[in-house]
C-alpha positions, 0 to 999 in steps of 0.5 A: 572290515565291517566286523572289525568296525562293528566289534570296535563299536560294540566294545566302545558301547560296553565301555561307555555303559560301564562308565555310566554304571560306575558313575551312577552307583550308590555311595556312602556319603556321610556318617554321623554319631548321635547319643541319647543319655539317660537322666534319672529315669528319662531318656533324652532325645538323640543329639549329635556328638563328636566324642563319647564319655565312657570307661570300663569302670562305669556302666555305659547306659547311653544309647549310641547310634550312627546315621549313615547317609546313602546317595543314589545319583542314578535316574532309577531307584536302587533296591535291595542294598545290603550294608556291612559294618564292623566296629573296632576299638582303639586300646591303650594299656594303662600307664602307656603314652597316648601314642602307643594306642593301637586298633584291635580287631573288630569286635562286632560285625553285622549286616543292615538292609536298605529296601529302596533309595529313590532316583537322584535321592539321599536316604539316611539309615541308622546303625543301632547295634554296637555292643559297646557296654559289653566290650567295656565290661570285658575291658574292666580288669584287663589293664586296657582302656578304649580311646576311640571306636571306629565304624567301617561300613560298606555297601555290598559291591555290585558290578562296576562299583568303585570301592572308594564310593561304597566304603567309608569309616568314621572314628569317635573319640572316647574320653574318660567321664 
């Protein structure tokens, strides 16, 4: 009887430990977009944007970045996080109706490292590598135009993580200049 009670007590403690670990995981809480335009020979400061003006027919000279907000609800700091992200374009065949646009396969995948997030704190990190100008050049004579770009990001999973908290995506519409 004592061993059964002890087993139940240990199982309950392990279950509670798992619940508290899952609720204290690092979360991707927000993704925002910023753009720095080139005006002559000077570059404007980064400013928030909700859409891009780009076309395969025109060289894309702006700098785009995504601002990722990470939240650590735990009472202890989190160290050594690895973020993986992928970029995908929504493409439309020239002459087709907008509802025929489709998401292609990811054209860029990379990892980003975050050294430390303090206890009960938020930290912003920047995604700066997109290769969007290269993708636009490749589409130049393909008969397709991009209508949006999607960033999908994930904190590399750890024991007890809840997938909904460690993954996030953001879409930025691409309009003709």
